[in-house]
PyMOL CGO cylinders between C-alpha atoms (Angstrom):
from pymol import cmd
from pymol.cgo import CYLINDER

trace = [
    CYLINDER, 58.37, 87.78, 63.55, 59.06, 91.21, 63.68, 0.3, 1, 1, 1, 1, 1, 1,
    CYLINDER, 59.06, 91.21, 63.68, 57.62, 91.67, 66.69, 0.3, 1, 1, 1, 1, 1, 1,
    CYLINDER, 57.62, 91.67, 66.69, 59.68, 89.02, 68.15, 0.3, 1, 1, 1, 1, 1, 1,
    CYLINDER, 59.68, 89.02, 68.15, 63.10, 90.59, 66.74, 0.3, 1, 1, 1, 1, 1, 1,
    CYLINDER, 63.10, 90.59, 66.74, 61.64, 94.76, 67.74, 0.3, 1, 1, 1, 1, 1, 1,
    CYLINDER, 61.64, 94.76, 67.74, 60.90, 92.39, 71.83, 0.3, 1, 1, 1, 1, 1, 1,
    CYLINDER, 60.90, 92.39, 71.83, 65.43, 91.68, 71.39, 0.3, 1, 1, 1, 1, 1, 1,
    CYLINDER, 65.43, 91.68, 71.39, 66.36, 95.28, 70.24, 0.3, 1, 1, 1, 1, 1, 1,
    CYLINDER, 66.36, 95.28, 70.24, 64.24, 96.51, 73.39, 0.3, 1, 1, 1, 1, 1, 1,
    CYLINDER, 64.24, 96.51, 73.39, 65.71, 94.11, 75.76, 0.3, 1, 1, 1, 1, 1, 1,
    CYLINDER, 65.71, 94.11, 75.76, 69.60, 94.87, 74.56, 0.3, 1, 1, 1, 1, 1, 1,
    CYLINDER, 69.60, 94.87, 74.56, 69.20, 98.58, 74.21, 0.3, 1, 1, 1, 1, 1, 1,
    CYLINDER, 69.20, 98.58, 74.21, 68.12, 98.72, 77.52, 0.3, 1, 1, 1, 1, 1, 1,
    CYLINDER, 68.12, 98.72, 77.52, 71.06, 96.23, 78.72, 0.3, 1, 1, 1, 1, 1, 1,
    CYLINDER, 71.06, 96.23, 78.72, 73.55, 98.71, 76.86, 0.3, 1, 1, 1, 1, 1, 1,
    CYLINDER, 73.55, 98.71, 76.86, 72.26, 101.22, 78.84, 0.3, 1, 1, 1, 1, 1, 1,
    CYLINDER, 72.26, 101.22, 78.84, 72.02, 99.59, 81.54, 0.3, 1, 1, 1, 1, 1, 1,
    CYLINDER, 72.02, 99.59, 81.54, 75.92, 99.27, 81.49, 0.3, 1, 1, 1, 1, 1, 1,
    CYLINDER, 75.92, 99.27, 81.49, 76.92, 102.39, 80.11, 0.3, 1, 1, 1, 1, 1, 1,
    CYLINDER, 76.92, 102.39, 80.11, 75.11, 103.97, 83.28, 0.3, 1, 1, 1, 1, 1, 1,
    CYLINDER, 75.11, 103.97, 83.28, 76.70, 101.08, 85.60, 0.3, 1, 1, 1, 1, 1, 1,
    CYLINDER, 76.70, 101.08, 85.60, 79.93, 102.34, 84.30, 0.3, 1, 1, 1, 1, 1, 1,
    CYLINDER, 79.93, 102.34, 84.30, 79.15, 105.87, 84.29, 0.3, 1, 1, 1, 1, 1, 1,
    CYLINDER, 79.15, 105.87, 84.29, 78.71, 105.58, 88.39, 0.3, 1, 1, 1, 1, 1, 1,
    CYLINDER, 78.71, 105.58, 88.39, 82.19, 103.38, 88.71, 0.3, 1, 1, 1, 1, 1, 1,
    CYLINDER, 82.19, 103.38, 88.71, 84.16, 105.93, 86.65, 0.3, 1, 1, 1, 1, 1, 1,
    CYLINDER, 84.16, 105.93, 86.65, 83.13, 108.68, 88.73, 0.3, 1, 1, 1, 1, 1, 1,
    CYLINDER, 83.13, 108.68, 88.73, 83.58, 106.84, 92.52, 0.3, 1, 1, 1, 1, 1, 1,
    CYLINDER, 83.58, 106.84, 92.52, 86.76, 105.91, 91.48, 0.3, 1, 1, 1, 1, 1, 1,
    CYLINDER, 86.76, 105.91, 91.48, 87.61, 109.41, 90.44, 0.3, 1, 1, 1, 1, 1, 1,
    CYLINDER, 87.61, 109.41, 90.44, 87.82, 110.67, 93.98, 0.3, 1, 1, 1, 1, 1, 1,
    CYLINDER, 87.82, 110.67, 93.98, 89.27, 107.26, 95.16, 0.3, 1, 1, 1, 1, 1, 1,
    CYLINDER, 89.27, 107.26, 95.16, 92.14, 108.23, 92.84, 0.3, 1, 1, 1, 1, 1, 1,
    CYLINDER, 92.14, 108.23, 92.84, 92.41, 111.15, 94.31, 0.3, 1, 1, 1, 1, 1, 1,
    CYLINDER, 92.41, 111.15, 94.31, 92.56, 109.99, 97.85, 0.3, 1, 1, 1, 1, 1, 1,
    CYLINDER, 92.56, 109.99, 97.85, 95.28, 107.11, 97.25, 0.3, 1, 1, 1, 1, 1, 1,
    CYLINDER, 95.28, 107.11, 97.25, 98.52, 108.87, 98.32, 0.3, 1, 1, 1, 1, 1, 1,
    CYLINDER, 98.52, 108.87, 98.32, 100.06, 110.13, 101.43, 0.3, 1, 1, 1, 1, 1, 1,
    CYLINDER, 100.06, 110.13, 101.43, 98.91, 113.43, 103.43, 0.3, 1, 1, 1, 1, 1, 1,
    CYLINDER, 98.91, 113.43, 103.43, 100.61, 115.44, 106.55, 0.3, 1, 1, 1, 1, 1, 1,
    CYLINDER, 100.61, 115.44, 106.55, 97.93, 117.09, 108.73, 0.3, 1, 1, 1, 1, 1, 1,
    CYLINDER, 97.93, 117.09, 108.73, 98.42, 120.83, 108.48, 0.3, 1, 1, 1, 1, 1, 1,
    CYLINDER, 98.42, 120.83, 108.48, 95.95, 122.01, 110.38, 0.3, 1, 1, 1, 1, 1, 1,
    CYLINDER, 95.95, 122.01, 110.38, 93.51, 120.93, 112.74, 0.3, 1, 1, 1, 1, 1, 1,
    CYLINDER, 93.51, 120.93, 112.74, 89.89, 122.89, 113.97, 0.3, 1, 1, 1, 1, 1, 1,
    CYLINDER, 89.89, 122.89, 113.97, 88.12, 121.63, 116.73, 0.3, 1, 1, 1, 1, 1, 1,
    CYLINDER, 88.12, 121.63, 116.73, 84.24, 121.62, 117.51, 0.3, 1, 1, 1, 1, 1, 1,
    CYLINDER, 84.24, 121.62, 117.51, 84.70, 120.36, 120.61, 0.3, 1, 1, 1, 1, 1, 1,
    CYLINDER, 84.70, 120.36, 120.61, 86.84, 120.75, 123.90, 0.3, 1, 1, 1, 1, 1, 1,
    CYLINDER, 86.84, 120.75, 123.90, 90.24, 119.70, 122.79, 0.3, 1, 1, 1, 1, 1, 1,
    CYLINDER, 90.24, 119.70, 122.79, 93.18, 119.98, 124.71, 0.3, 1, 1, 1, 1, 1, 1,
    CYLINDER, 93.18, 119.98, 124.71, 96.25, 121.93, 123.74, 0.3, 1, 1, 1, 1, 1, 1,
    CYLINDER, 96.25, 121.93, 123.74, 98.43, 118.95, 123.98, 0.3, 1, 1, 1, 1, 1, 1,
    CYLINDER, 98.43, 118.95, 123.98, 96.05, 116.70, 121.89, 0.3, 1, 1, 1, 1, 1, 1,
    CYLINDER, 96.05, 116.70, 121.89, 95.56, 119.15, 118.86, 0.3, 1, 1, 1, 1, 1, 1,
    CYLINDER, 95.56, 119.15, 118.86, 99.77, 119.47, 118.62, 0.3, 1, 1, 1, 1, 1, 1,
    CYLINDER, 99.77, 119.47, 118.62, 99.99, 115.93, 119.15, 0.3, 1, 1, 1, 1, 1, 1,
    CYLINDER, 99.99, 115.93, 119.15, 97.38, 115.58, 115.82, 0.3, 1, 1, 1, 1, 1, 1,
    CYLINDER, 97.38, 115.58, 115.82, 99.76, 117.73, 114.11, 0.3, 1, 1, 1, 1, 1, 1,
    CYLINDER, 99.76, 117.73, 114.11, 102.89, 116.77, 114.97, 0.3, 1, 1, 1, 1, 1, 1,
    CYLINDER, 102.89, 116.77, 114.97, 102.50, 113.12, 113.87, 0.3, 1, 1, 1, 1, 1, 1,
    CYLINDER, 102.50, 113.12, 113.87, 99.04, 113.88, 111.88, 0.3, 1, 1, 1, 1, 1, 1,
    CYLINDER, 99.04, 113.88, 111.88, 100.05, 111.49, 108.88, 0.3, 1, 1, 1, 1, 1, 1,
    CYLINDER, 100.05, 111.49, 108.88, 97.31, 109.39, 106.56, 0.3, 1, 1, 1, 1, 1, 1,
    CYLINDER, 97.31, 109.39, 106.56, 98.18, 106.78, 103.88, 0.3, 1, 1, 1, 1, 1, 1,
    CYLINDER, 98.18, 106.78, 103.88, 95.92, 105.77, 101.67, 0.3, 1, 1, 1, 1, 1, 1,
    CYLINDER, 95.92, 105.77, 101.67, 96.30, 102.47, 99.27, 0.3, 1, 1, 1, 1, 1, 1,
    CYLINDER, 96.30, 102.47, 99.27, 94.22, 101.38, 96.41, 0.3, 1, 1, 1, 1, 1, 1,
    CYLINDER, 94.22, 101.38, 96.41, 92.88, 98.16, 98.31, 0.3, 1, 1, 1, 1, 1, 1,
    CYLINDER, 92.88, 98.16, 98.31, 91.07, 100.06, 100.39, 0.3, 1, 1, 1, 1, 1, 1,
    CYLINDER, 91.07, 100.06, 100.39, 93.62, 100.28, 104.18, 0.3, 1, 1, 1, 1, 1, 1,
    CYLINDER, 93.62, 100.28, 104.18, 94.86, 102.99, 105.51, 0.3, 1, 1, 1, 1, 1, 1,
    CYLINDER, 94.86, 102.99, 105.51, 97.43, 103.33, 107.93, 0.3, 1, 1, 1, 1, 1, 1,
    CYLINDER, 97.43, 103.33, 107.93, 99.09, 106.97, 110.14, 0.3, 1, 1, 1, 1, 1, 1,
    CYLINDER, 99.09, 106.97, 110.14, 98.14, 108.73, 112.51, 0.3, 1, 1, 1, 1, 1, 1,
    CYLINDER, 98.14, 108.73, 112.51, 94.35, 110.72, 113.39, 0.3, 1, 1, 1, 1, 1, 1,
    CYLINDER, 94.35, 110.72, 113.39, 92.98, 111.02, 116.41, 0.3, 1, 1, 1, 1, 1, 1,
    CYLINDER, 92.98, 111.02, 116.41, 95.47, 107.61, 117.31, 0.3, 1, 1, 1, 1, 1, 1,
    CYLINDER, 95.47, 107.61, 117.31, 97.57, 105.72, 116.16, 0.3, 1, 1, 1, 1, 1, 1,
    CYLINDER, 97.57, 105.72, 116.16, 96.40, 103.21, 112.63, 0.3, 1, 1, 1, 1, 1, 1,
    CYLINDER, 96.40, 103.21, 112.63, 98.74, 100.49, 111.88, 0.3, 1, 1, 1, 1, 1, 1,
    CYLINDER, 98.74, 100.49, 111.88, 95.79, 98.57, 109.84, 0.3, 1, 1, 1, 1, 1, 1,
    CYLINDER, 95.79, 98.57, 109.84, 93.09, 100.36, 109.29, 0.3, 1, 1, 1, 1, 1, 1,
    CYLINDER, 93.09, 100.36, 109.29, 90.46, 100.56, 106.71, 0.3, 1, 1, 1, 1, 1, 1,
    CYLINDER, 90.46, 100.56, 106.71, 88.51, 103.00, 104.56, 0.3, 1, 1, 1, 1, 1, 1,
    CYLINDER, 88.51, 103.00, 104.56, 85.08, 103.30, 102.44, 0.3, 1, 1, 1, 1, 1, 1,
    CYLINDER, 85.08, 103.30, 102.44, 85.33, 106.73, 100.13, 0.3, 1, 1, 1, 1, 1, 1,
    CYLINDER, 85.33, 106.73, 100.13, 81.24, 107.27, 98.80, 0.3, 1, 1, 1, 1, 1, 1,
    CYLINDER, 81.24, 107.27, 98.80, 79.03, 109.67, 97.27, 0.3, 1, 1, 1, 1, 1, 1,
    CYLINDER, 79.03, 109.67, 97.27, 81.61, 110.42, 94.58, 0.3, 1, 1, 1, 1, 1, 1,
    CYLINDER, 81.61, 110.42, 94.58, 84.10, 111.72, 97.03, 0.3, 1, 1, 1, 1, 1, 1,
    CYLINDER, 84.10, 111.72, 97.03, 82.04, 113.07, 99.41, 0.3, 1, 1, 1, 1, 1, 1,
    CYLINDER, 82.04, 113.07, 99.41, 81.81, 111.19, 102.63, 0.3, 1, 1, 1, 1, 1, 1,
    CYLINDER, 81.81, 111.19, 102.63, 85.09, 109.24, 103.73, 0.3, 1, 1, 1, 1, 1, 1,
    CYLINDER, 85.09, 109.24, 103.73, 84.76, 106.56, 106.68, 0.3, 1, 1, 1, 1, 1, 1,
    CYLINDER, 84.76, 106.56, 106.68, 88.13, 105.19, 108.07, 0.3, 1, 1, 1, 1, 1, 1,
    CYLINDER, 88.13, 105.19, 108.07, 87.77, 102.11, 110.31, 0.3, 1, 1, 1, 1, 1, 1,
    CYLINDER, 87.77, 102.11, 110.31, 90.97, 101.71, 112.49, 0.3, 1, 1, 1, 1, 1, 1,
    CYLINDER, 90.97, 101.71, 112.49, 91.74, 98.15, 113.13, 0.3, 1, 1, 1, 1, 1, 1,
    CYLINDER, 91.74, 98.15, 113.13, 89.46, 97.59, 116.69, 0.3, 1, 1, 1, 1, 1, 1,
    CYLINDER, 89.46, 97.59, 116.69, 86.88, 98.46, 113.82, 0.3, 1, 1, 1, 1, 1, 1,
    CYLINDER, 86.88, 98.46, 113.82, 86.20, 102.07, 114.92, 0.3, 1, 1, 1, 1, 1, 1,
    CYLINDER, 86.20, 102.07, 114.92, 84.58, 104.06, 112.64, 0.3, 1, 1, 1, 1, 1, 1,
    CYLINDER, 84.58, 104.06, 112.64, 85.89, 108.04, 112.35, 0.3, 1, 1, 1, 1, 1, 1,
    CYLINDER, 85.89, 108.04, 112.35, 82.89, 108.63, 109.23, 0.3, 1, 1, 1, 1, 1, 1,
    CYLINDER, 82.89, 108.63, 109.23, 83.52, 112.92, 108.06, 0.3, 1, 1, 1, 1, 1, 1,
    CYLINDER, 83.52, 112.92, 108.06, 82.94, 115.26, 105.13, 0.3, 1, 1, 1, 1, 1, 1,
    CYLINDER, 82.94, 115.26, 105.13, 85.10, 114.51, 102.61, 0.3, 1, 1, 1, 1, 1, 1,
    CYLINDER, 85.10, 114.51, 102.61, 86.51, 117.19, 99.96, 0.3, 1, 1, 1, 1, 1, 1,
    CYLINDER, 86.51, 117.19, 99.96, 89.26, 116.20, 97.57, 0.3, 1, 1, 1, 1, 1, 1,
    CYLINDER, 89.26, 116.20, 97.57, 91.63, 117.95, 95.35, 0.3, 1, 1, 1, 1, 1, 1,
    CYLINDER, 91.63, 117.95, 95.35, 94.67, 116.85, 94.16, 0.3, 1, 1, 1, 1, 1, 1,
    CYLINDER, 94.67, 116.85, 94.16, 96.83, 118.28, 96.76, 0.3, 1, 1, 1, 1, 1, 1,
    CYLINDER, 96.83, 118.28, 96.76, 94.69, 118.77, 99.68, 0.3, 1, 1, 1, 1, 1, 1,
    CYLINDER, 94.69, 118.77, 99.68, 92.35, 117.34, 101.64, 0.3, 1, 1, 1, 1, 1, 1,
    CYLINDER, 92.35, 117.34, 101.64, 89.67, 118.29, 104.05, 0.3, 1, 1, 1, 1, 1, 1,
    CYLINDER, 89.67, 118.29, 104.05, 87.71, 116.14, 106.34, 0.3, 1, 1, 1, 1, 1, 1,
    CYLINDER, 87.71, 116.14, 106.34, 85.23, 117.57, 108.73, 0.3, 1, 1, 1, 1, 1, 1,
    CYLINDER, 85.23, 117.57, 108.73, 83.37, 115.50, 111.17, 0.3, 1, 1, 1, 1, 1, 1,
    CYLINDER, 83.37, 115.50, 111.17, 81.71, 115.97, 114.73, 0.3, 1, 1, 1, 1, 1, 1,
    CYLINDER, 81.71, 115.97, 114.73, 84.80, 116.88, 116.22, 0.3, 1, 1, 1, 1, 1, 1,
    CYLINDER, 84.80, 116.88, 116.22, 87.17, 118.32, 114.44, 0.3, 1, 1, 1, 1, 1, 1,
    CYLINDER, 87.17, 118.32, 114.44, 87.62, 119.50, 110.97, 0.3, 1, 1, 1, 1, 1, 1,
    CYLINDER, 87.62, 119.50, 110.97, 90.93, 118.39, 109.77, 0.3, 1, 1, 1, 1, 1, 1,
    CYLINDER, 90.93, 118.39, 109.77, 93.14, 119.73, 106.01, 0.3, 1, 1, 1, 1, 1, 1,
    CYLINDER, 93.14, 119.73, 106.01, 95.71, 117.11, 105.19, 0.3, 1, 1, 1, 1, 1, 1,
    CYLINDER, 95.71, 117.11, 105.19, 98.04, 118.64, 102.28, 0.3, 1, 1, 1, 1, 1, 1,
    CYLINDER, 98.04, 118.64, 102.28, 99.82, 115.70, 99.92, 0.3, 1, 1, 1, 1, 1, 1,
    CYLINDER, 99.82, 115.70, 99.92, 103.06, 114.43, 100.74, 0.3, 1, 1, 1, 1, 1, 1,
]
cmd.load_cgo(trace, "trace")
């Protein structure tokens, strides 16, 4: 009888630990996501590949992104995004924006309370919370 109860206790402790671990992971992932949900204005563009002044100026003039809680994004990055989606992973350090055609724009992301920095192969973009 003792051995049977001991096994149940071990399994229930493991189950409780598993639930606690999953909760911590979900909270850490949502922490970055919660900071991201808002509207942002592009304030700086640092090109890593040749970029014409007209394209850079268009990004600075029109560049805004609005992220919603349900995983959607709209705005203007390198082109108009009317019905895009986004995935934020690695505790808020990796952001992939997909436009309505499914074209992915992956970047390393740094999210603070009032700044968003997207660092991709083509450019590094700084956005300020609107």
